[in-house]
KOLNUBA-403674 format. One record per atom (N, C-alpha, C): residue in three letters; x, y, z. Coordinates in steps of 0.05 Angstrom, whole numbers, plus 32768, in hexadecimal, padded with zeros to 4 digits. Each point is the difference from the previous one (the first is absolute). Example, Ala and Ser with C-alpha at 12.3 -4.5 7.8 and 13.67 -1.06 7.14 Angstrom:
2
ala81087F8E809C
ala7FEE80188000
ala801280188000
ser7FF980157FF2
ser801080188001
ser7FF18016800E
END
This chain:
285
met7E167FFA7D4B
met7FF980138015
met801A8008800E
glu8003801A8004
glu8018800B800D
glu7FFF7FFA801E
ile80167FF6800B
ile80027FFA801C
ile80098019800F
ser7FF180078015
ser80068019800F
ser801B7FFD800E
lys800C80188005
lys801A8000800F
lys7FFD7FF4801C
ala7FE98005800C
ala7FFB7FF6801B
ala7FFF7FE18000
leu7FF37FF57FEC
leu7FFF7FE37FFE
leu801B7FF47FFB
arg8010800D7FEE
arg801B7FF77FFB
arg801080008019
ser7FFE80158010
ser800F80028019
ser7FF87FEA8013
gln7FE67FFA8001
gln7FF67FEC8013
gln800A7FE47FF8
val80027FFB7FE6
val800B7FE67FF7
val801C7FFD800A
ile801080157FFD
ile801C7FFF8009
ile80027FFC801E
ile7FEF800F800F
ile80007FFE801D
ile7FF87FE38009
asp7FEB7FF57FF3
asp7FF77FE58007
asp80167FEB7FFB
ala801080057FEB
ala80157FEC7FF9
ala801880028012
leu80048016800E
leu801880048010
leu80067FEA8014
pro7FEC7FF78010
pro80077FEB8014
pro800A7FE67FF3
tyr7FF67FFA7FE8
tyr80097FE87FF2
tyr801C80047FF4
leu800580187FF6
leu801B80067FF6
leu80157FFE8017
gln7FF880098018
gln80127FFE8017
gln80037FE38008
lys7FEB7FF17FFF
lys80017FE48008
lys80137FF07FEF
tyr7FFF80057FE6
tyr80107FF07FED
tyr801B800D7FF9
asn80068018800B
asn8019800D7FFA
asn80187FEE8007
asp80117FFD7FED
asp80197FF08003
asp7FFA7FE28004
lys7FE87FF87FFA
lys7FF87FE38002
lys7FFF7FF47FE4
ile80037FE67FFF
ile7FFF7FF17FE7
ile7FE57FF57FFB
val7FF680057FE7
val7FE77FF47FF7
val80067FF07FE7
val7FF87FE78000
val80057FEF7FE8
val7FE57FFD7FF1
val800180067FE6
val7FE97FFE7FEF
val80047FEA7FEC
lys7FEE7FEC7FFF
lys80017FED7FEB
lys7FEE800A7FEA
tyr800C80057FE9
tyr7FF4800E7FE9
tyr7FF77FEB7FEC
gly7FE67FFF7FFA
gly7FF67FEE7FEC
gly7FE480067FF8
gly7FF47FED7FF1
gly7FE480047FF8
gly7FFC80167FEB
asn7FE8800A7FFF
asn7FF880147FEC
asn8010801A8003
ala800980068019
ala801080188004
ala801B7FFF7FF2
met80087FE87FF8
met801A7FFC7FF3
met7FFD80017FE1
thr7FE77FFD7FF6
thr7FFD7FFF7FE3
thr7FF080187FF6
asn7FF0800D8011
asn7FF180187FF8
asn801280188003
glu8005800F7FEA
glu801380168001
glu7FF880168013
asp7FE680078001
asp7FF880158013
asp80057FF8801D
leu7FF97FE68006
leu80057FF7801B
leu801E7FFE8006
lys800F7FF87FED
lys801D7FFF8003
lys800B801B8007
asp7FF680157FF3
asp8009801B8006
asp7FF98007801D
cys7FE87FF88009
cys7FF88006801C
cys80137FF28014
val80077FE77FFA
val80117FF18012
val801C800D8002
met800B80087FE9
met801A800B7FFF
met8001801C800E
ser7FEB80107FFB
ser7FFF801A800D
ser7FFC7FFD801E
asp7FF17FEC8009
asp7FFC7FFB801D
asp801B7FF9800D
ile800F7FEE7FF3
ile801A7FF8800B
ile801480178001
val800180107FEC
val801280177FFF
val7FF880138017
leu7FE680058004
leu7FF780128015
leu80087FF5801B
leu7FFA7FE68005
leu80077FF4801A
leu801E80018006
asn800F7FFA7FEB
asn801D80018004
asn800A801C8006
ala7FF380147FF3
ala8009801C8004
ala7FFA800A801C
val7FEC7FF4800E
val7FF98009801B
val800C7FEE8015
gly80137FEF7FF8
gly800F7FF08014
gly7FF67FE48005
ile7FEE7FF67FF0
ile7FF67FE48003
ile80107FEF7FEC
lys800D7FEB800A
lys80117FF07FEF
lys7FF17FE97FF3
val7FFA80037FE7
val7FF07FED7FF2
val80127FEC7FF1
val7FF97FE68003
val800D7FEB7FF1
val7FEB7FF37FEE
leu800580007FE6
leu7FEC7FF57FED
leu80097FE57FF6
val7FEF7FEC8005
val80057FE47FF7
val7FEB7FF97FEB
his800A7FF57FE9
his7FED7FFC7FEA
his80037FE47FF4
gly7FEA7FF77FF4
gly80007FE97FEE
gly7FFE800A7FE3
gly7FF37FF07FF0
gly7FFD80087FE4
gly7FF37FEB7FEF
gly7FEB7FF3800C
gly7FF37FEA7FF3
gly7FF680057FE4
pro7FF180167FFB
pro7FF680047FE5
pro801680037FEB
glu8016800E8007
glu801680037FEE
glu800E7FE57FFA
ile80037FF08015
ile800C7FE57FFD
ile7FEE7FEF7FEE
asn7FE680018004
asn7FEE7FF17FEF
asn800280087FE2
gln8002801A7FFC
gln8002800A7FE4
gln801A7FF67FF3
met80168001800F
met801A7FF87FF4
met80007FE27FFB
leu7FF57FF08013
leu7FFF7FE47FFC
leu7FF07FF97FE7
lys7FEA800D7FFD
lys7FEF7FFC7FE8
lys800F80077FE7
arg800F80158001
arg800F80097FE8
arg80157FEC7FF8
val800C7FF28013
val80157FEC7FF9
val7FF57FE47FFE
gly7FE57FFD8003
gly7FF37FE67FFC
gly80017FEE8018
ile8002800B8018
ile7FFF7FEF8019
ile7FE68005800E
glu7FF27FEA8007
glu7FE68002800D
glu80048007801D
ser7FF08013800A
ser80008007801D
ser7FF07FEB800F
lys800C7FF58015
lys7FF37FEC8010
lys80008009801E
phe7FE97FFD800D
phe7FFE8007801C
phe7FF57FE88010
ile800C7FFB8017
ile7FF87FEA8012
ile7FFC800C801B
asn7FE87FFE800A
asn7FF9800C801B
asn8008801D8001
gly7FFC800F7FEA
gly8005801C8000
gly801D80087FFB
leu80127FEC7FFE
leu801C80067FFB
leu80087FF87FE4
arg801280107FF4
arg80087FFB7FE4
arg80137FE97FFF
tyr7FFA7FEB7FF0
tyr80137FEB7FFB
tyr8017800C7FF0
thr80187FFC800B
thr8018800E7FF5
thr80157FEC7FF9
asp80017FF77FE6
asp80157FEE7FF7
asp801880107FF7
glu80147FF37FF5
glu8019800E7FF9
glu7FFD80167FEC
asp7FEF7FFC7FEC
asp7FFB80157FEC
asp7FF08017800D
thr7FED7FFA8011
thr7FEF8014800C
thr801080128013
ile80127FF48010
ile800F80108013
ile801180157FF2
gln800A7FF97FE8
gln800F80147FF1
gln7FEF80177FF8
ile7FE77FFA7FF7
ile7FEE80157FF8
ile7FF880118018
val7FFA7FF38017
val7FF8800E8018
val801680138009
gln80197FF77FFF
gln801780118008
gln800380177FED
met7FFE7FFB7FE7
met800380157FEC
met7FEA80168003
val7FE77FF78003
val7FE980138002
val8000800F801A
leu80037FF18017
leu7FFE800D801A
leu801880138005
ala80187FF57FFE
ala8018800F8008
ala800880147FEA
gly7FFA7FF97FE7
gly800780117FEA
gly7FEB80147FF8
lys7FEA7FF77FF5
lys7FEC80127FF5
lys7FEF800E8016
val7FF27FF18010
val7FED800C8013
val800F80118015
asn80157FF6800C
asn800E800F8015
asn800B801A7FF5
lys800C80007FE9
lys800C80197FF6
lys7FEB80137FF6
glu7FEA7FF67FF7
glu7FEA80127FF8
glu7FF4800F8019
leu7FFE7FF18016
leu7FF6800C8019
leu80138015800A
val801A7FFA7FFF
val801480138008
val7FFE801A7FF0
ser7FFE7FFD7FE6
ser7FFD80177FEE
ser7FE780108006
his7FEA7FF18005
his7FE6800D8004
his80018011801A
leu800B7FF58015
leu8002800F8019
leu801280187FFD
gln80167FFD7FF2
gln801280177FFC
gln7FF380157FEF
asn7FEF7FF97FEE
asn7FF180137FF0
asn7FED80118010
his7FF97FF68018
his7FEF800F8013
his8010800F8014
gly801A80027FFC
gly801180108011
gly800D7FF28017
gly7FFE7FE58001
gly800C7FF18016
gly801B7FF57FF8
lys800D7FF38014
lys80197FF27FFB
lys7FFB7FE38006
ala80057FEF7FEC
ala7FFB7FE38003
ala80187FF07FF9
leu80037FE9800D
leu80157FED7FFA
leu7FF47FE57FFC
gly80037FF57FE8
gly7FF57FE67FFA
gly80127FEA800B
leu7FF47FEE800E
leu800E7FE9800C
leu7FF17FE67FF9
cys800F7FEB8002
cys7FF47FE57FFC
cys80087FEF8018
gly7FF07FED8008
gly80067FEF8016
gly801A7FF17FFE
thr800B7FFE7FE7
thr80197FF37FFC
thr801880128005
asp7FFB801B8002
asp801580138005
asp800A7FFE801C
gly801B7FFE8004
gly800B8000801B
gly7FF57FEA8011
glu7FF77FEA7FF4
glu7FF47FE9800F
glu7FE9800B8012
met7FF180137FF6
met7FEA800B800F
met7FEC7FEB8008
ile7FF77FEF7FED
ile7FED7FEB8006
ile800E7FE57FFA
ile80057FF18015
ile800B7FE57FFD
ile7FE87FED8002
ala7FFD7FEF7FEC
ala7FE87FEF7FFE
ala80087FE37FFC
glu7FED7FEF8002
glu80037FE47FFA
glu7FE77FF67FF1
lys80037FEA7FF2
lys7FE97FF67FF1
lys7FE97FFA8012
met7FE8800A7FF8
met7FE87FFB800F
met7FF87FE27FFF
gln7FFC7FF48017
gln7FF97FE48001
gln7FE27FFD8004
gly7FF57FEC7FF5
gly7FE37FFB8002
gly7FF87FE77FF1
glu7FE67FFB8000
glu7FF57FE97FF2
glu800580027FE2
val800080197FF5
val800380047FE4
val801A800F7FFB
asp80107FF77FEC
asp8019800D7FF9
asp7FFA80197FF0
leu80078018800B
leu7FFB80197FF3
leu8018800B7FF0
gly80157FEF7FFE
gly801880097FF2
gly801080138011
phe800980167FF3
phe80128013800E
phe7FF08016800F
val7FEC7FF7800F
val7FF280128013
val800D7FFD801B
gly80078016800C
gly80107FFF8018
gly7FF18008801A
glu800A7FF58016
glu7FF98009801B
glu80178010800B
ile7FFA8015800F
ile80158011800A
ile800C7FF48019
lys801B7FFE8000
lys800F7FF68017
lys800880188012
arg800A80157FF3
arg800980178010
arg800180187FED
val7FFE8018800D
val800180197FF1
val80178011800C
thr8011800A7FEF
thr801580138008
thr7FF7801C7FF9
thr7FFC80108015
thr7FF4801B7FFC
thr801480167FF8
lys801A7FFA8002
lys801480157FFC
lys7FFC800F7FE5
pro7FFC7FF27FE9
pro7FFD800F7FE7
pro7FE880138001
ile7FEA7FF8800E
ile7FE880118002
ile800680188013
ile800C7FFB8017
ile800680158013
ile801480147FF3
asp80137FF67FF2
asp801480127FF3
asp7FF180137FEC
ala7FEE7FF57FF1
ala7FF180107FED
ala7FEF8015800E
ile7FF27FF88015
ile7FF080138010
ile80118016800C
asn80177FF9800C
asn80118013800D
asn800D80147FEC
asn80007FF97FE7
asn800B80127FEC
asn7FEA800F7FF1
gly7FE77FFF800B
gly7FEA80107FF5
gly7FF17FF37FEA
tyr80047FE77FFA
tyr7FF27FF27FEA
tyr7FE87FF0800A
val7FEC7FFE7FEF
val7FEB7FED8004
val80087FE57FF4
pro80057FEB8010
pro80077FE67FF5
pro7FE77FF47FF2
ile80047FF77FE7
ile7FEB7FF27FF1
ile800B7FE47FFB
ile7FF27FEC800B
ile800C7FE58002
ile7FF07FEC7FEF
ala800D7FF37FEE
ala7FF57FEA7FF1
ala80037FE6800F
thr7FEB7FF08002
thr80007FE98012
thr800B7FE67FF4
leu801A80007FFE
leu800F7FE77FF9
leu80127FFA8017
gly80077FE78002
gly80137FF88015
gly80167FEE7FF5
thr80157FFD8010
thr80167FEF7FF8
thr80047FE98013
gly80047FE87FF5
gly80067FE98011
gly801D80018008
glu80077FF18014
glu801C7FFF8009
glu80127FF37FEA
asp7FF37FF27FED
asp800F7FF57FE9
asp800180137FE8
gly7FF480188003
gly800080147FEB
gly7FE87FFF7FEE
gln7FEE7FED8005
gln7FE77FFE7FF0
gln7FEE80178006
thr7FF4800C7FEB
thr7FEC80158003
thr7FE57FF48004
tyr7FF0800C8013
tyr7FE67FF68006
tyr7FEB80177FFE
asn7FE97FF87FF7
asn7FE980127FFE
asn7FF28001801B
ile7FFD8018800C
ile7FF48003801B
ile7FE6800E7FFE
asn7FEB7FF6800D
asn7FE7800E8001
asn8003801C800B
ala7FF580147FF3
ala8006801C8008
ala7FF48007801B
asp7FE87FF58007
asp7FF48005801A
asp80117FF58016
thr800A7FE77FFC
thr80117FF38013
thr801A800F8004
ala800C80097FEA
ala8019800F8002
ala7FFC801A800E
ala7FEA800E7FFA
ala7FFB801A800D
ala7FFD7FFC801E
ala7FF17FEC8008
ala7FFC7FFB801D
ala801A7FFA800E
arg80117FEF7FF4
arg80197FF9800D
arg801380198001
ile8001800F7FEA
ile801180188000
ile7FF680148015
ala7FE680038002
ala7FF580138014
ala80077FF8801C
ser7FFF7FE68006
ser80067FF7801B
ser801E80038006
cys80117FFA7FED
cys801D80038004
cys8008801D8003
leu7FF180127FF4
leu8006801D8002
leu7FF2800C8019
arg7FF17FF0800F
arg7FEF80098016
arg7FEF80187FF7
ala7FF37FFC7FEA
ala7FF080167FF4
ala7FE880078012
glu7FF880197FFE
glu7FE9800A800F
glu7FE67FF57FF3
asn80017FFD7FE6
asn7FE77FF77FF2
asn80087FF07FE7
leu7FF17FEC7FFA
leu80017FF17FE7
leu7FE680047FF1
ile8001800A7FE8
ile7FE780057FF0
ile80017FEE7FE7
leu7FEB7FF07FFD
leu7FFD7FEF7FE9
leu7FEA800C7FEE
met800880097FE8
met7FEC800B7FED
met7FF37FEA7FF0
thr7FE580017FFF
thr7FF17FEB7FF2
thr7FEB800D7FEE
asp7FF07FEF7FF3
asp7FEB80097FEF
asp7FE47FFD800D
ile80007FFE801B
ile7FE77FFF800F
ile800180138017
ala7FE98006800C
ala7FFF80158014
ala800E7FF8801A
gly80047FE68004
gly800C7FF68019
gly7FF37FE68007
leu80007FF98019
leu7FF17FE88009
leu7FE380078003
leu7FEF7FF07FF2
leu7FE380067FFF
leu7FF17FE9800E
glu7FEB8007800F
glu7FEF7FEB800B
glu7FF17FF27FE9
asp7FF8800F7FEC
asp7FF47FF57FE8
asp801280077FE9
lys800E7FED7FF4
lys801480067FEC
lys7FF5800F7FE7
asp7FE680007FFD
asp7FF4800E7FE9
asp7FF5801B8007
asp8005800A8018
asp7FF480198009
asp80158011800F
asp800B80147FF3
asp80158011800B
asp7FF6800E801A
ser7FE680048003
ser7FF6800E8017
ser80037FEF801A
thr80087FE77FFD
thr80047FEE8018
thr801D7FFF8008
leu800F80147FF8
leu801D80018007
leu80047FFE801E
ile80127FEF8009
ile80087FFE801C
ile801980128003
pro7FFE8016800F
pro801680148000
pro80187FF78010
ala7FFC7FEF8015
ala80167FF88011
ala7FFC7FE4800A
val80167FF18002
val7FFE7FE48009
val80187FFB8012
ser7FFA7FF38017
ser80167FF68011
ser800A7FE67FF5
ile801A7FFC7FFF
ile800A7FE77FF4
ile7FF67FE78010
ser7FF880048019
ser7FF67FEA8010
ser7FE57FF77FF6
asp7FF280117FF0
asp7FE67FF97FF5
asp80017FF37FE5
val80187FFE7FF4
val80037FF67FE5
val7FF87FE37FFE
pro80077FEE8012
pro7FF77FE47FFE
pro7FE27FFD7FFF
tyr7FF180108010
tyr7FE37FFF8000
tyr7FF5800A7FE5
leu800C80167FF6
leu7FF7800B7FE6
leu80057FEC7FE9
lys80157FF18002
lys80057FEB7FEC
lys7FEB7FEA8003
lys7FFB7FF78018
lys7FED7FEB8005
lys7FE480077FF7
ser7FF9801A8004
ser7FE580097FF8
ser7FFD80067FE2
gly80177FFF7FF2
gly7FFF80047FE3
gly8003801D7FF7
ile800280128014
ile8004801C7FF8
ile801B80057FF3
ile80147FF2800B
ile801B80007FF3
ile80017FE67FF0
ser800180037FE6
ser80007FE87FEE
ser800F80067FE6
gly80047FEC7FF1
gly800C80037FE5
gly801A800F8000
gly800280137FEE
gly8019800E7FFC
gly800780138017
met7FED80058012
met800680118017
met80107FF28015
ile7FFF7FE58000
ile800D7FF18015
ile801E80058000
pro800E7FFD7FE9
pro801D80048001
pro8008801D8006
lys7FF080137FF7
lys8006801D8005
lys7FFD8006801E
ile7FEB7FF6800C
ile7FFC8005801D
ile80147FF08010
asp80087FE87FF7
asp80157FF2800E
asp801A80108001
cys8005800E7FEA
cys801880117FFF
cys7FFE80178014
cys7FE8800C8002
cys7FFB80158014
cys80047FF6801C
val7FF57FE98006
val80027FF4801B
val801E7FFA8006
glu800E7FF57FED
glu801C7FF98005
glu801180198005
ala7FFA80157FF1
ala800F80198004
ala7FFB800C801C
val7FE780008009
val7FFA800A801B
val800E7FEF8015
arg7FFF7FE67FFD
arg800D7FEE8013
arg801E80048001
arg800B80097FE9
arg801D80047FFF
arg8008801D8007
gly7FED80108009
gly8007801A800B
gly7FF780197FF1
val7FF37FFD7FE9
val7FF580177FF2
val7FE8800A8010
lys7FFF801B8004
lys7FEB800B8012
lys7FE47FFC7FF5
lys7FFD80037FE6
lys7FE57FFE7FF4
lys80047FF87FE3
thr7FED7FF07FF6
thr80007FFA7FE4
thr7FE480067FF4
ser7FFF80077FE7
ser7FE780087FF3
ser7FFE7FF57FE5
ile7FE77FF87FF9
ile7FF97FF87FE4
ile7FEE80177FF6
ile800A800E7FEC
ile7FF180187FF6
ile7FF87FFD7FE3
asp7FED80107FF8
asp7FF580007FE5
asp801180127FEE
gly80117FF37FF0
gly8011800F7FEE
gly7FF1800D7FE9
arg7FE77FFA7FFD
arg7FF0800D7FEB
arg7FF8801C8007
val80028007801A
val7FF9801B800A
val801880127FFE
pro7FFD80177FF2
pro801780127FFD
pro800A800A801C
his801A80008003
his800D800A8019
his7FF97FEF8018
ser7FFA7FE67FFB
ser7FF87FEF8016
ser80167FFD8016
ile801A80037FF8
ile80157FFE8013
ile7FFF80178014
leu7FFB80187FF6
leu7FFD80178011
leu7FE87FFD8013
ile7FEA7FF77FF4
ile7FE77FFC8010
ile80067FEC8017
glu800E7FEB7FFA
glu80067FEB8014
glu8012800B8016
leu801480107FF9
leu801480088014
leu7FF8801A800F
leu7FF080117FF3
leu7FFC801B800B
leu7FE380058009
thr7FF07FEB8004
thr7FE58003800A
thr7FFA7FEA8014
asp7FEC80058011
asp7FF77FEC8014
asp7FF47FE77FF3
asp7FF080047FEC
asp7FF17FEA7FF4
asp80117FEE7FEE
gly8015800C7FF4
gly80107FF17FED
gly7FF27FFA7FE6
ala800C7FEE7FF0
ala7FF67FFB7FE5
ala7FF97FE37FFC
gly7FFF7FF08015
gly7FFA7FE47FFD
gly7FFD7FF2801B
thr800C7FE98003
thr7FFF7FF18019
thr801B8000800E
gln800180088019
gln801880008010
gln80017FE78011
phe80187FF48002
phe80057FE98011
phe801480078016
met7FF97FFB8019
met801180078016
met80007FEA8015
END
């Protein structure tokens, strides 16, 4: 069905206040889930980022690459192991993780964004000591899984100031030179807070935080971070949503204005989140 000129004009007019709000501001997007593996959705994400960058919104893309890592590990005969949602990363695995994330996935995303008319610069957390990490401590040894000690934003800011969209693979370096695997949600939250980002967006394969996890119509559109402990106690926040929402809470506490968990299965969900009142998922403030 052809969209009338009047409707097209109204869409642009309605978006104007949001474009003004985010003009010259930084938005960090953690890219993952189905939107990263479905080619049509990938095209939507890249075109969204190019558009936002063209109108003065500074987008930083942070990515993981779990499916690609699993495929490569299987190809070389290494079993993928997960403990409490985190990948067990021994010496052989960290080499594969580094090769896939910083080499294959990162450069493919750079190429894909540039094919949509944007300017991208591929970065890794080990570049310029961007992410300094240390071995994650806990009851179970996860190998070379790291916790972030500090983030140096200069490589990211330099890329932004030169008109590039930074695309960041989530690896970190220890002070002894050891490379560590960093959870992408955690890295995105810390990077967003260090950049004093206006918004942190986590793309997922669900609609957002649901009162009933099996019913998308029970989406909770907005949550105050002060309500998160109650929502955990009541079981509304549970399972795999706990670490994602913890990242959102941590980002807000560290100075990010707003964080959002959005449905990456919806085409152009980034634009819907940033340029409409309702957004595309659950907002945390």
